[in-house]
Structure formats: structure tokens, C-alpha cells
C-alpha positions in Angstrom: 96.9 94.8 148.3 97.6 93.8 144.7 96.3 95.0 141.3 93.6 92.3 141.2 92.2 93.8 144.5 91.5 97.1 142.7 88.2 97.5 140.8 88.4 99.3 137.5 91.3 101.4 136.3 92.3 98.7 133.8 94.3 101.1 131.6 96.4 102.4 134.5 97.0 98.9 136.0 98.1 97.6 132.6 100.4 100.6 132.0 102.1 100.3 135.4 102.6 96.5 134.9 104.0 97.0 131.4 106.5 99.7 132.8 107.8 97.3 135.5 108.0 94.3 133.1 109.9 96.3 130.5 112.3 97.7 133.1 111.1 101.3 132.5 110.4 102.2 136.1 110.8 106.0 136.8 112.7 107.1 139.9 109.4 108.6 141.3 105.7 108.0 140.8 103.0 110.4 141.9 99.5 109.0 142.5 97.0 111.8 142.8 93.3 112.2 142.5 90.2 113.1 144.4 89.6 111.2 147.7 87.9 107.9 147.0 89.3 107.3 143.5 91.8 104.7 144.7 95.2 106.5 144.6 96.5 105.0 147.8 95.4 101.4 147.0 96.9 101.8 143.5 100.2 103.0 145.0 100.3 100.1 147.4 99.5 97.6 144.6 102.2 99.1 142.4 104.8 98.9 145.2 103.8 95.3 145.8 104.1 94.4 142.1 107.4 96.2 141.8 109.0 94.5 144.7 107.7 91.0 143.8 108.9 91.4 140.2 112.4 92.2 141.4 112.5 89.1 143.7 113.3 85.6 142.8 110.0 85.2 141.1 108.4 83.3 144.0 107.4 86.3 145.9 110.2 86.1 148.4 111.5 89.6 148.8 114.8 90.3 150.5 114.0 92.7 153.4 117.4 94.4 152.9 116.6 95.5 149.4 112.8 95.5 149.5 111.4 96.3 152.9 107.9 95.9 154.1 106.5 99.4 153.5 103.6 100.7 155.6 101.8 103.9 154.7 100.9 106.3 157.5 98.0 108.4 156.3 97.2 111.1 157.4 100.4 112.1 159.1 100.0 111.6 162.8 102.2 111.2 165.8 99.5 109.6 167.8 100.1 106.9 170.4 98.7 104.4 167.9 101.4 105.3 165.3 104.1 105.4 168.0 103.1 102.0 169.2 103.2 100.5 165.7 106.6 102.0 165.2 108.0 100.7 168.5 106.7 97.2 167.7 107.9 97.1 164.1 110.2 94.3 163.0 113.4 94.3 161.0 113.0 95.4 157.4 109.8 97.5 158.0 109.6 101.1 156.8 106.8 103.5 157.7 106.2 106.1 155.0 104.4 109.3 156.0 102.1 111.0 153.5 103.3 114.1 151.7 103.9 116.7 154.4 103.8 119.6 151.9 100.0 120.0 152.6 100.5 120.9 156.3 100.9 124.5 157.2 103.2 123.3 160.1 105.5 121.9 157.5 105.8 124.9 155.3 106.0 127.3 158.3 108.9 125.3 159.7 107.0 124.7 162.9 109.6 123.3 165.3 107.1 121.5 167.6 105.8 119.7 164.5 109.4 118.9 163.5 110.1 117.6 167.0 107.0 115.3 166.8 108.1 114.0 163.4 111.6 113.4 164.7 110.2 111.4 167.7 109.1 108.8 165.2 112.6 107.9 163.9 116.1 107.0 165.0 118.0 108.3 162.0 117.4 111.3 159.6 118.6 111.0 156.0 118.0 114.0 153.7 118.0 113.0 150.0 115.9 115.9 148.8 118.4 118.3 147.2 115.6 120.3 145.6 114.0 121.2 148.9 117.1 121.5 151.1 117.1 125.2 150.8 113.7 125.5 152.5 113.4 126.0 156.2 110.6 123.5 156.4 109.8 121.3 159.4 110.8 118.0 157.6 114.1 119.3 156.4 115.6 122.1 158.5 113.5 121.5 161.5 113.7 117.8 161.9 117.5 117.8 161.4 117.9 119.8 164.5 116.6 116.9 166.6 119.0 114.3 165.4 122.3 115.1 167.1 124.6 112.3 165.8 122.3 110.4 163.5 121.7 112.7 160.5 123.1 112.1 157.1 122.8 113.1 153.5 121.5 110.5 151.1 123.3 109.3 147.9 121.4 111.7 145.6 122.2 114.7 147.8 125.8 113.6 148.1 126.0 113.4 144.3 124.5 116.9 143.8 127.0 118.4 146.3 129.9 116.6 144.6 128.8 118.0 141.2 128.5 121.5 142.6 131.9 121.3 144.2 133.5 120.2 140.9 132.0 123.1 139.1 133.0 125.7 141.7 136.6 124.3 142.1 137.2 124.4 138.3 139.4 127.3 137.4 138.2 129.1 134.4 140.5 131.2 132.3 139.0 134.5 131.4 139.7 135.8 128.0 138.7 139.2 126.9 138.3 139.7 123.2 138.4 143.2 121.7 137.2 143.5 118.2 
């Protein structure tokens, strides 16, 4: 899916293209809207444009730096999804939709977490801002990856920053006026 495949929304398409072309790509984009307005196609077209612009200009994208991304929507652990995952090729990534809308996620449902964990071989948590929550995709999923769970680079940076703050000795001075 590319921008030319999307009907309408010219302003948004132009803005996204200008951001990429000027090197002003934010670390996260959120595509929201009512069902049927084209949020998912726009996100896919944006990802396609972004990866192709960062290639050699011929559309050849290095799968190590720009994998083939597949969106799984809605989240499902059905046999169809499991079959696609087991037949995936090197460099493919399957991205699940936002889990925050599932009560099983926010309730920390361990059976839901186990199903999510069954879809992957490795768990990497890079969500510092949600690590304190006992949700299925953070606390729950991590329980099912015995040796293959890691913190991502952002989480590592945040932990390092906190450690430097707490290890700093502060001299306390009391001033009596």
C-alpha cells in the first residue's frame, strides 16, 4: 500500500511526505479515527514511504534495518495467524494492534498473556512508561519467556539515567537565617 493507493486525505499525505523528506520523523506516530476513515492504510503507506526513502533510492530496503512489517488486526492468536507466523521469512515482523483496548490486557489476564507469548520467540520490553503496570503484554508475557527476555535500548537508557541519579551523593546543607 502506498500513498497513491489512498483516496483523499491530500493534506495528511502531503504533511507526512514532507516530514520524511525533511528528516523530521517523530519517534512515534499515532493514526486514529473512526473505523473506515483509512487510518490503517495511511499507517501502512507511511511505513512504506518511510522505509523506501531511507533505502538506496531504488526501493531496495535492507531487511536488517527495514523489515517487512505485517499488521495483525484485530489481535488474534488464531491458527491462521499462527500459521502465518510459522511460515514467515527472514526479516519479517508482525505488529499486533494496540492491546490497550482489551480488558484481558489491562486486567493482566495470564491466559491472554500466554497466548500472546506463544506467537513469539523473544520478548523485548522497551516501554519504560508502562513497565510499572501488571498488564498482560508487560508483566504477564514476560513470565512465559524463560531465557529470551530483554530490555530494549530505551528502557536500558532510562534505567541507567535513574541509576546515575540515585547513586549521586548529595551534600545536605542546612541554612539558618
